[in-house]
A tleap script that builds the chain and sets N, CA, C and O, in Angstrom:
source leaprc.protein.ff14SB
mol = sequence {
  NMET GLU PRO SER VAL GLN ALA GLY SER ARG
  LEU TRP ALA SER ARG LEU ALA TYR LEU PHE
  SER THR PRO SER ARG GLY ASP VAL VAL VAL
  LEU GLN SER PRO GLN THR LYS THR ARG LEU
  GLU LEU LYS ARG ILE ILE GLY LEU PRO GLY
  GLU VAL VAL SER TRP VAL GLY GLY VAL PHE
  THR ILE ASN GLY ARG LEU LEU GLU GLU PRO
  TYR VAL ARG SER THR PRO GLN PRO PRO GLY
  ASP GLU GLY GLY ARG VAL TRP ARG LEU GLY
  ALA GLU GLU TYR PHE VAL ALA GLY ASP ASN
  ARG LEU TYR SER CYS ASP SER ARG HIE VAL
  GLY PRO VAL SER ARG SER ALA ILE HIE SER
  LYS THR LEU SER ASP CPRO
}
set mol.1.N position { 14.509 -25.437 -36.609 }
set mol.1.CA position { 14.415 -24.634 -35.402 }
set mol.1.C position { 13.768 -25.480 -34.322 }
set mol.1.O position { 12.773 -26.159 -34.574 }
set mol.2.N position { 14.321 -25.443 -33.137 }
set mol.2.CA position { 13.768 -26.207 -32.035 }
set mol.2.C position { 12.693 -25.396 -31.333 }
set mol.2.O position { 12.740 -24.166 -31.336 }
set mol.3.N position { 11.721 -26.080 -30.727 }
set mol.3.CA position { 10.700 -25.362 -29.965 }
set mol.3.C position { 11.328 -24.550 -28.841 }
set mol.3.O position { 12.369 -24.930 -28.305 }
set mol.4.N position { 10.706 -23.446 -28.485 }
set mol.4.CA position { 11.205 -22.603 -27.404 }
set mol.4.C position { 11.164 -23.327 -26.074 }
set mol.4.O position { 12.043 -23.135 -25.234 }
set mol.5.N position { 10.157 -24.153 -25.873 }
set mol.5.CA position { 10.012 -24.911 -24.642 }
set mol.5.C position { 10.103 -26.387 -25.004 }
set mol.5.O position { 9.312 -26.889 -25.803 }
set mol.6.N position { 11.050 -27.064 -24.425 }
set mol.6.CA position { 11.256 -28.486 -24.707 }
set mol.6.C position { 10.274 -29.332 -23.900 }
set mol.6.O position { 9.827 -28.920 -22.830 }
set mol.7.N position { 9.941 -30.512 -24.415 }
set mol.7.CA position { 9.093 -31.449 -23.682 }
set mol.7.C position { 9.750 -31.752 -22.347 }
set mol.7.O position { 10.958 -31.982 -22.282 }
set mol.8.N position { 8.970 -31.753 -21.298 }
set mol.8.CA position { 9.486 -32.017 -19.969 }
set mol.8.C position { 9.974 -30.782 -19.232 }
set mol.8.O position { 10.333 -30.859 -18.057 }
set mol.9.N position { 9.991 -29.639 -19.916 }
set mol.9.CA position { 10.406 -28.391 -19.268 }
set mol.9.C position { 9.359 -27.972 -18.236 }
set mol.9.O position { 8.187 -28.340 -18.325 }
set mol.10.N position { 9.811 -27.206 -17.271 }
set mol.10.CA position { 8.890 -26.680 -16.262 }
set mol.10.C position { 8.944 -25.160 -16.307 }
set mol.10.O position { 10.014 -24.556 -16.372 }
set mol.11.N position { 7.767 -24.566 -16.272 }
set mol.11.CA position { 7.646 -23.110 -16.243 }
set mol.11.C position { 6.774 -22.722 -15.065 }
set mol.11.O position { 5.888 -23.475 -14.660 }
set mol.12.N position { 7.024 -21.565 -14.528 }
set mol.12.CA position { 6.150 -21.019 -13.510 }
set mol.12.C position { 5.141 -20.124 -14.210 }
set mol.12.O position { 5.499 -19.309 -15.059 }
set mol.13.N position { 3.885 -20.284 -13.845 }
set mol.13.CA position { 2.831 -19.446 -14.405 }
set mol.13.C position { 1.933 -18.978 -13.268 }
set mol.13.O position { 1.753 -19.683 -12.276 }
set mol.14.N position { 1.381 -17.799 -13.419 }
set mol.14.CA position { 0.540 -17.236 -12.375 }
set mol.14.C position { -0.838 -16.898 -12.906 }
set mol.14.O position { -0.973 -16.180 -13.897 }
set mol.15.N position { -1.860 -17.418 -12.244 }
set mol.15.CA position { -3.239 -17.047 -12.572 }
set mol.15.C position { -3.564 -15.665 -12.011 }
set mol.15.O position { -4.499 -15.011 -12.471 }
set mol.16.N position { -2.802 -15.224 -11.028 }
set mol.16.CA position { -3.051 -13.929 -10.389 }
set mol.16.C position { -2.412 -12.770 -11.144 }
set mol.16.O position { -2.737 -11.611 -10.882 }
set mol.17.N position { -1.509 -13.064 -12.077 }
set mol.17.CA position { -0.751 -12.016 -12.775 }
set mol.17.C position { -1.649 -10.987 -13.446 }
set mol.17.O position { -1.302 -9.807 -13.497 }
set mol.18.N position { -2.790 -11.411 -13.958 }
set mol.18.CA position { -3.678 -10.495 -14.670 }
set mol.18.C position { -4.882 -10.070 -13.835 }
set mol.18.O position { -5.850 -9.528 -14.368 }
set mol.19.N position { -4.821 -10.312 -12.540 }
set mol.19.CA position { -5.910 -9.906 -11.668 }
set mol.19.C position { -6.020 -8.386 -11.615 }
set mol.19.O position { -7.120 -7.834 -11.609 }
set mol.20.N position { -4.856 -7.711 -11.576 }
set mol.20.CA position { -4.846 -6.247 -11.483 }
set mol.20.C position { -4.184 -5.587 -12.683 }
set mol.20.O position { -3.951 -4.378 -12.679 }
set mol.21.N position { -3.884 -6.366 -13.697 }
set mol.21.CA position { -3.292 -5.805 -14.910 }
set mol.21.C position { -3.848 -6.569 -16.111 }
set mol.21.O position { -4.570 -7.554 -15.960 }
set mol.22.N position { -3.503 -6.100 -17.289 }
set mol.22.CA position { -3.979 -6.752 -18.507 }
set mol.22.C position { -2.794 -7.369 -19.246 }
set mol.22.O position { -1.656 -6.937 -19.062 }
set mol.23.N position { -3.051 -8.367 -20.072 }
set mol.23.CA position { -1.966 -8.963 -20.862 }
set mol.23.C position { -1.287 -7.912 -21.742 }
set mol.23.O position { -1.935 -7.003 -22.261 }
set mol.24.N position { 0.021 -8.057 -21.897 }
set mol.24.CA position { 0.823 -7.116 -22.690 }
set mol.24.C position { 1.481 -7.832 -23.864 }
set mol.24.O position { 1.659 -9.050 -23.847 }
set mol.25.N position { 1.835 -7.058 -24.876 }
set mol.25.CA position { 2.546 -7.610 -26.017 }
set mol.25.C position { 3.870 -8.214 -25.539 }
set mol.25.O position { 4.607 -7.604 -24.764 }
set mol.26.N position { 4.148 -9.420 -26.019 }
set mol.26.CA position { 5.373 -10.099 -25.653 }
set mol.26.C position { 5.203 -11.082 -24.506 }
set mol.26.O position { 6.057 -11.945 -24.301 }
set mol.27.N position { 4.109 -10.965 -23.750 }
set mol.27.CA position { 3.869 -11.918 -22.660 }
set mol.27.C position { 3.692 -13.317 -23.234 }
set mol.27.O position { 3.050 -13.500 -24.269 }
set mol.28.N position { 4.269 -14.303 -22.550 }
set mol.28.CA position { 4.021 -15.709 -22.889 }
set mol.28.C position { 2.945 -16.168 -21.934 }
set mol.28.O position { 3.100 -16.087 -20.715 }
set mol.29.N position { 1.837 -16.657 -22.504 }
set mol.29.CA position { 0.674 -17.004 -21.698 }
set mol.29.C position { 0.268 -18.465 -21.880 }
set mol.29.O position { 0.579 -19.110 -22.881 }
set mol.30.N position { -0.432 -18.947 -20.878 }
set mol.30.CA position { -1.061 -20.260 -20.951 }
set mol.30.C position { -2.512 -19.982 -21.317 }
set mol.30.O position { -3.195 -19.209 -20.646 }
set mol.31.N position { -2.974 -20.620 -22.387 }
set mol.31.CA position { -4.347 -20.376 -22.818 }
set mol.31.C position { -5.034 -21.664 -23.233 }
set mol.31.O position { -4.402 -22.679 -23.526 }
set mol.32.N position { -6.336 -21.577 -23.244 }
set mol.32.CA position { -7.161 -22.702 -23.679 }
set mol.32.C position { -7.003 -22.844 -25.180 }
set mol.32.O position { -7.151 -21.872 -25.920 }
set mol.33.N position { -6.701 -24.059 -25.633 }
set mol.33.CA position { -6.514 -24.306 -27.056 }
set mol.33.C position { -7.785 -23.966 -27.826 }
set mol.33.O position { -8.862 -24.453 -27.481 }
set mol.34.N position { -7.675 -23.139 -28.861 }
set mol.34.CA position { -8.862 -22.815 -29.662 }
set mol.34.C position { -9.424 -24.031 -30.408 }
set mol.34.O position { -10.605 -24.056 -30.755 }
set mol.35.N position { -8.575 -25.038 -30.652 }
set mol.35.CA position { -9.028 -26.206 -31.402 }
set mol.35.C position { -9.702 -27.256 -30.528 }
set mol.35.O position { -10.720 -27.824 -30.922 }
set mol.36.N position { -9.148 -27.523 -29.346 }
set mol.36.CA position { -9.641 -28.658 -28.574 }
set mol.36.C position { -10.332 -28.288 -27.268 }
set mol.36.O position { -10.941 -29.164 -26.654 }
set mol.37.N position { -10.274 -27.075 -26.822 }
set mol.37.CA position { -10.930 -26.585 -25.604 }
set mol.37.C position { -10.543 -27.347 -24.333 }
set mol.37.O position { -10.749 -26.831 -23.235 }
set mol.38.N position { -9.993 -28.552 -24.448 }
set mol.38.CA position { -9.621 -29.320 -23.258 }
set mol.38.C position { -8.117 -29.294 -23.018 }
set mol.38.O position { -7.645 -29.809 -22.004 }
set mol.39.N position { -7.369 -28.708 -23.927 }
set mol.39.CA position { -5.910 -28.673 -23.843 }
set mol.39.C position { -5.434 -27.244 -23.598 }
set mol.39.O position { -6.039 -26.287 -24.081 }
set mol.40.N position { -4.359 -27.113 -22.851 }
set mol.40.CA position { -3.748 -25.806 -22.639 }
set mol.40.C position { -2.523 -25.678 -23.526 }
set mol.40.O position { -1.834 -26.665 -23.785 }
set mol.41.N position { -2.250 -24.463 -23.993 }
set mol.41.CA position { -1.107 -24.205 -24.862 }
set mol.41.C position { -0.341 -22.988 -24.370 }
set mol.41.O position { -0.882 -22.148 -23.652 }
set mol.42.N position { 0.931 -22.902 -24.766 }
set mol.42.CA position { 1.748 -21.718 -24.516 }
set mol.42.C position { 1.855 -20.933 -25.812 }
set mol.42.O position { 2.205 -21.494 -26.851 }
set mol.43.N position { 1.557 -19.648 -25.762 }
set mol.43.CA position { 1.696 -18.775 -26.922 }
set mol.43.C position { 2.160 -17.407 -26.444 }
set mol.43.O position { 2.039 -17.070 -25.266 }
set mol.44.N position { 2.691 -16.628 -27.374 }
set mol.44.CA position { 3.140 -15.267 -27.067 }
set mol.44.C position { 2.109 -14.283 -27.605 }
set mol.44.O position { 1.605 -14.442 -28.716 }
set mol.45.N position { 1.802 -13.266 -26.805 }
set mol.45.CA position { 0.850 -12.241 -27.241 }
set mol.45.C position { 1.538 -11.315 -28.233 }
set mol.45.O position { 2.578 -10.721 -27.947 }
set mol.46.N position { 0.927 -11.211 -29.403 }
set mol.46.CA position { 1.454 -10.371 -30.481 }
set mol.46.C position { 0.608 -9.105 -30.636 }
set mol.46.O position { 1.140 -8.000 -30.740 }
set mol.47.N position { -0.713 -9.281 -30.651 }
set mol.47.CA position { -1.616 -8.158 -30.868 }
set mol.47.C position { -2.558 -7.946 -29.700 }
set mol.47.O position { -2.993 -8.900 -29.055 }
set mol.48.N position { -2.871 -6.672 -29.431 }
set mol.48.CA position { -3.712 -6.278 -28.302 }
set mol.48.C position { -5.077 -5.788 -28.785 }
set mol.48.O position { -5.238 -5.443 -29.955 }
set mol.49.N position { -6.057 -5.757 -27.880 }
set mol.49.CA position { -7.398 -5.313 -28.270 }
set mol.49.C position { -7.382 -3.978 -29.016 }
set mol.49.O position { -6.679 -3.041 -28.638 }
set mol.50.N position { -8.173 -3.923 -30.081 }
set mol.50.CA position { -8.305 -2.706 -30.873 }
set mol.50.C position { -7.250 -2.511 -31.942 }
set mol.50.O position { -7.355 -1.580 -32.740 }
set mol.51.N position { -6.233 -3.365 -31.983 }
set mol.51.CA position { -5.164 -3.201 -32.967 }
set mol.51.C position { -5.500 -3.921 -34.270 }
set mol.51.O position { -6.376 -4.783 -34.322 }
set mol.52.N position { -4.774 -3.537 -35.316 }
set mol.52.CA position { -4.861 -4.216 -36.608 }
set mol.52.C position { -3.554 -4.969 -36.796 }
set mol.52.O position { -2.479 -4.370 -36.826 }
set mol.53.N position { -3.654 -6.289 -36.921 }
set mol.53.CA position { -2.489 -7.159 -37.057 }
set mol.53.C position { -2.459 -7.697 -38.479 }
set mol.53.O position { -3.483 -8.143 -38.997 }
set mol.54.N position { -1.306 -7.659 -39.105 }
set mol.54.CA position { -1.182 -8.272 -40.428 }
set mol.54.C position { 0.032 -9.186 -40.452 }
set mol.54.O position { 1.015 -8.966 -39.745 }
set mol.55.N position { -0.062 -10.210 -41.277 }
set mol.55.CA position { 0.992 -11.211 -41.457 }
set mol.55.C position { 1.291 -11.228 -42.948 }
set mol.55.O position { 0.514 -11.764 -43.738 }
set mol.56.N position { 2.425 -10.637 -43.331 }
set mol.56.CA position { 2.790 -10.539 -44.737 }
set mol.56.C position { 4.273 -10.879 -44.882 }
set mol.56.O position { 5.116 -10.308 -44.190 }
set mol.57.N position { 4.583 -11.799 -45.771 }
set mol.57.CA position { 5.977 -12.140 -46.037 }
set mol.57.C position { 6.715 -12.696 -44.841 }
set mol.57.O position { 7.930 -12.536 -44.729 }
set mol.58.N position { 5.995 -13.349 -43.946 }
set mol.58.CA position { 6.637 -13.967 -42.793 }
set mol.58.C position { 6.916 -13.037 -41.632 }
set mol.58.O position { 7.634 -13.406 -40.703 }
set mol.59.N position { 6.352 -11.818 -41.669 }
set mol.59.CA position { 6.527 -10.883 -40.553 }
set mol.59.C position { 5.174 -10.280 -40.164 }
set mol.59.O position { 4.253 -10.177 -40.975 }
set mol.60.N position { 5.097 -9.891 -38.898 }
set mol.60.CA position { 3.896 -9.231 -38.395 }
set mol.60.C position { 4.062 -7.731 -38.444 }
set mol.60.O position { 5.154 -7.207 -38.228 }
set mol.61.N position { 2.971 -7.042 -38.731 }
set mol.61.CA position { 2.906 -5.605 -38.523 }
set mol.61.C position { 1.712 -5.339 -37.612 }
set mol.61.O position { 0.693 -6.026 -37.673 }
set mol.62.N position { 1.867 -4.331 -36.773 }
set mol.62.CA position { 0.815 -3.912 -35.860 }
set mol.62.C position { 0.480 -2.471 -36.197 }
set mol.62.O position { 1.330 -1.585 -36.103 }
set mol.63.N position { -0.764 -2.244 -36.591 }
set mol.63.CA position { -1.199 -0.903 -36.998 }
set mol.63.C position { -0.245 -0.305 -38.029 }
set mol.63.O position { 0.050 0.889 -37.995 }
set mol.64.N position { 0.238 -1.154 -38.956 }
set mol.64.CA position { 1.096 -0.709 -40.043 }
set mol.64.C position { 2.575 -0.613 -39.720 }
set mol.64.O position { 3.369 -0.261 -40.592 }
set mol.65.N position { 2.970 -0.918 -38.478 }
set mol.65.CA position { 4.385 -0.829 -38.094 }
set mol.65.C position { 4.950 -2.222 -37.875 }
set mol.65.O position { 4.312 -3.070 -37.252 }
set mol.66.N position { 6.147 -2.453 -38.389 }
set mol.66.CA position { 6.810 -3.744 -38.247 }
set mol.66.C position { 6.981 -4.098 -36.785 }
set mol.66.O position { 7.420 -3.263 -35.995 }
set mol.67.N position { 6.641 -5.329 -36.408 }
set mol.67.CA position { 6.820 -5.806 -35.043 }
set mol.67.C position { 8.201 -6.414 -34.909 }
set mol.67.O position { 8.514 -7.406 -35.569 }
set mol.68.N position { 9.031 -5.826 -34.059 }
set mol.68.CA position { 10.368 -6.361 -33.783 }
set mol.68.C position { 10.196 -7.555 -32.855 }
set mol.68.O position { 9.559 -7.439 -31.808 }
set mol.69.N position { 10.757 -8.701 -33.227 }
set mol.69.CA position { 10.607 -9.917 -32.438 }
set mol.69.C position { 11.965 -10.588 -32.211 }
set mol.69.O position { 12.303 -11.544 -32.908 }
set mol.70.N position { 12.738 -10.100 -31.252 }
set mol.70.CA position { 14.063 -10.671 -31.018 }
set mol.70.C position { 14.021 -12.108 -30.506 }
set mol.70.O position { 15.030 -12.811 -30.563 }
set mol.71.N position { 12.883 -12.548 -30.012 }
set mol.71.CA position { 12.736 -13.902 -29.468 }
set mol.71.C position { 12.470 -14.941 -30.547 }
set mol.71.O position { 12.453 -16.135 -30.249 }
set mol.72.N position { 12.263 -14.523 -31.791 }
set mol.72.CA position { 12.006 -15.451 -32.891 }
set mol.72.C position { 13.217 -15.475 -33.802 }
set mol.72.O position { 13.658 -14.443 -34.308 }
set mol.73.N position { 13.749 -16.676 -34.002 }
set mol.73.CA position { 14.860 -16.818 -34.941 }
set mol.73.C position { 14.331 -16.689 -36.369 }
set mol.73.O position { 13.178 -17.019 -36.648 }
set mol.74.N position { 15.170 -16.217 -37.248 }
set mol.74.CA position { 14.795 -16.125 -38.653 }
set mol.74.C position { 14.585 -17.535 -39.203 }
set mol.74.O position { 15.453 -18.399 -39.080 }
set mol.75.N position { 13.438 -17.747 -39.802 }
set mol.75.CA position { 13.114 -19.062 -40.352 }
set mol.75.C position { 12.548 -18.900 -41.745 }
set mol.75.O position { 12.049 -17.829 -42.091 }
set mol.76.N position { 12.617 -19.944 -42.546 }
set mol.76.CA position { 11.983 -19.854 -43.863 }
set mol.76.C position { 10.475 -19.739 -43.718 }
set mol.76.O position { 9.897 -20.152 -42.713 }
set mol.77.N position { 9.864 -19.182 -44.717 }
set mol.77.CA position { 8.409 -19.036 -44.739 }
set mol.77.C position { 7.753 -20.409 -44.764 }
set mol.77.O position { 8.121 -21.243 -45.592 }
set mol.78.N position { 6.782 -20.672 -43.873 }
set mol.78.CA position { 6.088 -21.958 -43.921 }
set mol.78.C position { 5.398 -22.156 -45.275 }
set mol.78.O position { 4.785 -21.221 -45.789 }
set mol.79.N position { 5.487 -23.352 -45.862 }
set mol.79.CA position { 4.831 -23.600 -47.141 }
set mol.79.C position { 3.336 -23.309 -47.056 }
set mol.79.O position { 2.663 -23.734 -46.117 }
set mol.80.N position { 2.833 -22.589 -48.035 }
set mol.80.CA position { 1.409 -22.277 -48.079 }
set mol.80.C position { 0.995 -21.193 -47.095 }
set mol.80.O position { -0.198 -20.954 -46.907 }
set mol.81.N position { 1.964 -20.532 -46.462 }
set mol.81.CA position { 1.645 -19.488 -45.490 }
set mol.81.C position { 2.288 -18.176 -45.927 }
set mol.81.O position { 3.075 -17.580 -45.192 }
set mol.82.N position { 1.943 -17.741 -47.122 }
set mol.82.CA position { 2.555 -16.545 -47.680 }
set mol.82.C position { 2.092 -15.281 -46.979 }
set mol.82.O position { 2.715 -14.227 -47.108 }
set mol.83.N position { 1.020 -15.386 -46.251 }
set mol.83.CA position { 0.546 -14.222 -45.513 }
set mol.83.C position { -0.429 -13.400 -46.320 }
set mol.83.O position { -1.219 -13.935 -47.098 }
set mol.84.N position { -0.370 -12.105 -46.131 }
set mol.84.CA position { -1.295 -11.210 -46.790 }
set mol.84.C position { -2.629 -11.145 -46.073 }
set mol.84.O position { -3.627 -10.711 -46.648 }
set mol.85.N position { -2.653 -11.576 -44.817 }
set mol.85.CA position { -3.901 -11.561 -44.055 }
set mol.85.C position { -3.879 -10.440 -43.026 }
set mol.85.O position { -2.822 -10.043 -42.536 }
set mol.86.N position { -5.065 -9.943 -42.713 }
set mol.86.CA position { -5.211 -8.839 -41.768 }
set mol.86.C position { -6.345 -9.166 -40.796 }
set mol.86.O position { -7.398 -9.666 -41.190 }
set mol.87.N position { -6.100 -8.870 -39.508 }
set mol.87.CA position { -7.111 -9.083 -38.475 }
set mol.87.C position { -7.297 -7.788 -37.700 }
set mol.87.O position { -6.318 -7.170 -37.282 }
set mol.88.N position { -8.536 -7.376 -37.505 }
set mol.88.CA position { -8.855 -6.225 -36.657 }
set mol.88.C position { -9.389 -6.804 -35.352 }
set mol.88.O position { -10.439 -7.446 -35.333 }
set mol.89.N position { -8.655 -6.571 -34.256 }
set mol.89.CA position { -9.002 -7.178 -32.982 }
set mol.89.C position { -10.094 -6.404 -32.264 }
set mol.89.O position { -10.099 -5.174 -32.240 }
set mol.90.N position { -11.023 -7.162 -31.677 }
set mol.90.CA position { -12.106 -6.568 -30.909 }
set mol.90.C position { -11.642 -6.129 -29.532 }
set mol.90.O position { -10.463 -6.235 -29.195 }
set mol.91.N position { -12.582 -5.637 -28.743 }
set mol.91.CA position { -12.287 -5.068 -27.428 }
set mol.91.C position { -11.680 -6.068 -26.452 }
set mol.91.O position { -10.899 -5.669 -25.589 }
set mol.92.N position { -12.005 -7.326 -26.557 }
set mol.92.CA position { -11.491 -8.350 -25.628 }
set mol.92.C position { -10.735 -9.446 -26.369 }
set mol.92.O position { -10.694 -10.588 -25.912 }
set mol.93.N position { -10.134 -9.105 -27.515 }
set mol.93.CA position { -9.429 -10.105 -28.317 }
set mol.93.C position { -7.929 -9.852 -28.341 }
set mol.93.O position { -7.463 -8.713 -28.335 }
set mol.94.N position { -7.182 -10.971 -28.369 }
set mol.94.CA position { -5.726 -10.936 -28.430 }
set mol.94.C position { -5.263 -11.816 -29.580 }
set mol.94.O position { -5.888 -12.831 -29.885 }
set mol.95.N position { -4.172 -11.424 -30.212 }
set mol.95.CA position { -3.582 -12.210 -31.275 }
set mol.95.C position { -2.359 -12.886 -30.689 }
set mol.95.O position { -1.460 -12.214 -30.182 }
set mol.96.N position { -2.315 -14.217 -30.752 }
set mol.96.CA position { -1.204 -14.967 -30.162 }
set mol.96.C position { -0.492 -15.771 -31.241 }
set mol.96.O position { -1.092 -16.173 -32.238 }
set mol.97.N position { 0.799 -15.997 -31.022 }
set mol.97.CA position { 1.589 -16.790 -31.960 }
set mol.97.C position { 2.638 -17.575 -31.190 }
set mol.97.O position { 3.111 -17.142 -30.140 }
set mol.98.N position { 2.991 -18.725 -31.721 }
set mol.98.CA position { 4.070 -19.503 -31.140 }
set mol.98.C position { 5.399 -18.984 -31.648 }
set mol.98.O position { 5.493 -18.514 -32.782 }
set mol.99.N position { 6.429 -19.064 -30.818 }
set mol.99.CA position { 7.758 -18.601 -31.238 }
set mol.99.C position { 8.339 -19.505 -32.320 }
set mol.99.O position { 9.163 -19.057 -33.118 }
set mol.100.N position { 7.932 -20.743 -32.361 }
set mol.100.CA position { 8.396 -21.693 -33.372 }
set mol.100.C position { 7.404 -21.622 -34.542 }
set mol.100.O position { 6.581 -22.518 -34.723 }
set mol.101.N position { 7.494 -20.557 -35.320 }
set mol.101.CA position { 6.478 -20.211 -36.315 }
set mol.101.C position { 6.237 -21.274 -37.385 }
set mol.101.O position { 5.126 -21.390 -37.902 }
set mol.102.N position { 7.269 -22.050 -37.719 }
set mol.102.CA position { 7.072 -23.075 -38.749 }
set mol.102.C position { 6.069 -24.142 -38.335 }
set mol.102.O position { 5.380 -24.717 -39.178 }
set mol.103.N position { 5.987 -24.405 -37.031 }
set mol.103.CA position { 5.171 -25.520 -36.572 }
set mol.103.C position { 4.070 -25.105 -35.606 }
set mol.103.O position { 3.459 -25.964 -34.970 }
set mol.104.N position { 3.811 -23.843 -35.486 }
set mol.104.CA position { 2.831 -23.370 -34.517 }
set mol.104.C position { 1.463 -23.180 -35.149 }
set mol.104.O position { 1.330 -22.531 -36.187 }
set mol.105.N position { 0.460 -23.745 -34.520 }
set mol.105.CA position { -0.920 -23.471 -34.900 }
set mol.105.C position { -1.392 -22.385 -33.949 }
set mol.105.O position { -1.573 -22.636 -32.757 }
set mol.106.N position { -1.591 -21.194 -34.461 }
set mol.106.CA position { -1.873 -20.050 -33.607 }
set mol.106.C position { -2.916 -19.151 -34.249 }
set mol.106.O position { -3.678 -19.603 -35.103 }
set mol.107.N position { -2.961 -17.897 -33.854 }
set mol.107.CA position { -3.993 -16.987 -34.356 }
set mol.107.C position { -3.931 -16.774 -35.866 }
set mol.107.O position { -4.921 -16.360 -36.468 }
set mol.108.N position { -2.795 -17.046 -36.479 }
set mol.108.CA position { -2.731 -16.961 -37.945 }
set mol.108.C position { -3.661 -17.975 -38.579 }
set mol.108.O position { -4.142 -17.770 -39.693 }
set mol.109.N position { -3.919 -19.080 -37.867 }
set mol.109.CA position { -4.734 -20.172 -38.406 }
set mol.109.C position { -6.144 -20.227 -37.819 }
set mol.109.O position { -7.094 -20.587 -38.514 }
set mol.110.N position { -6.279 -19.871 -36.541 }
set mol.110.CA position { -7.578 -20.008 -35.873 }
set mol.110.C position { -8.199 -18.677 -35.475 }
set mol.110.O position { -9.297 -18.647 -34.921 }
set mol.111.N position { -7.509 -17.579 -35.750 }
set mol.111.CA position { -8.040 -16.267 -35.420 }
set mol.111.C position { -7.688 -15.824 -34.006 }
set mol.111.O position { -7.051 -16.562 -33.255 }
set mol.112.N position { -8.103 -14.632 -33.654 }
set mol.112.CA position { -7.799 -14.089 -32.324 }
set mol.112.C position { -8.436 -14.930 -31.216 }
set mol.112.O position { -9.397 -15.664 -31.450 }
set mol.113.N position { -7.883 -14.809 -30.008 }
set mol.113.CA position { -8.445 -15.499 -28.849 }
set mol.113.C position { -9.053 -14.464 -27.909 }
set mol.113.O position { -8.601 -13.321 -27.845 }
set mol.114.N position { -10.069 -14.880 -27.192 }
set mol.114.CA position { -10.723 -13.970 -26.247 }
set mol.114.C position { -9.917 -13.884 -24.955 }
set mol.114.O position { -9.140 -14.784 -24.635 }
set mol.115.N position { -10.107 -12.812 -24.232 }
set mol.115.CA position { -9.421 -12.634 -22.951 }
set mol.115.C position { -9.756 -13.784 -22.003 }
set mol.115.O position { -8.906 -14.207 -21.220 }
set mol.116.N position { -10.974 -14.286 -22.068 }
set mol.116.CA position { -11.400 -15.362 -21.172 }
set mol.116.C position { -10.661 -16.675 -21.438 }
set mol.116.O position { -10.643 -17.552 -20.575 }
set mol.117.N position { -10.051 -16.825 -22.619 }
set mol.117.CA position { -9.301 -18.047 -22.949 }
set mol.117.C position { -7.905 -18.035 -22.340 }
set mol.117.O position { -7.253 -19.077 -22.267 }
set mol.118.N position { -7.436 -16.860 -21.898 }
set mol.118.CA position { -6.097 -16.748 -21.320 }
set mol.118.C position { -6.177 -17.095 -19.841 }
set mol.118.O position { -6.830 -16.402 -19.060 }
set mol.119.N position { -5.497 -18.188 -19.464 }
set mol.119.CA position { -5.549 -18.672 -18.085 }
set mol.119.C position { -4.526 -18.019 -17.181 }
set mol.119.O position { -4.846 -17.650 -16.051 }
set mol.120.N position { -3.287 -17.868 -17.663 }
set mol.120.CA position { -2.233 -17.353 -16.796 }
set mol.120.C position { -1.068 -16.834 -17.623 }
set mol.120.O position { -0.993 -17.042 -18.834 }
set mol.121.N position { -0.161 -16.152 -16.929 }
set mol.121.CA position { 1.051 -15.605 -17.539 }
set mol.121.C position { 2.241 -16.386 -17.009 }
set mol.121.O position { 2.337 -16.657 -15.812 }
set mol.122.N position { 3.155 -16.747 -17.918 }
set mol.122.CA position { 4.371 -17.394 -17.446 }
set mol.122.C position { 5.238 -16.343 -16.757 }
set mol.122.O position { 5.278 -15.183 -17.167 }
set mol.123.N position { 5.924 -16.768 -15.714 }
set mol.123.CA position { 6.713 -15.825 -14.924 }
set mol.123.C position { 8.171 -15.794 -15.345 }
set mol.123.O position { 8.937 -14.946 -14.888 }
set mol.124.N position { 8.552 -16.713 -16.211 }
set mol.124.CA position { 9.898 -16.693 -16.775 }
set mol.124.C position { 9.764 -16.898 -18.272 }
set mol.124.O position { 9.006 -17.758 -18.720 }
set mol.125.N position { 10.493 -16.118 -19.042 }
set mol.125.CA position { 10.407 -16.220 -20.497 }
set mol.125.C position { 11.118 -17.491 -20.939 }
set mol.125.O position { 12.264 -17.723 -20.556 }
set mol.126.N position { 10.443 -18.326 -21.752 }
set mol.126.CA position { 11.075 -19.579 -22.209 }
set mol.126.C position { 12.337 -19.329 -22.996 }
set mol.126.O position { 12.981 -20.276 -23.446 }
savepdb mol mol.pdb
quit
């Protein structure tokens, strides 16, 4: 599976998008990398504050309901990522994931991200 955004691609992103609104499920956002703090990454918002997110058998459920993800192609389960994990999100926490699930280091690996880590919203879906 190829990455959703190719190297050298250009996206429009707005820092003002969340000035009067909050991030929504499905938004592709630019956020501060949880691993390096100096790098920005693109991820899709999967879980919202107060929700329970689980990753089992290669699919997400939100509050016990299967999350439909038409933007993710069916892929084999990443080795060693059988799932069975559950996260309860706090008041200012979001669960993010990359669309290229086989190669994405995201909230499944580093946990939820805080609202303050989200810099902007992309204005066009990759």
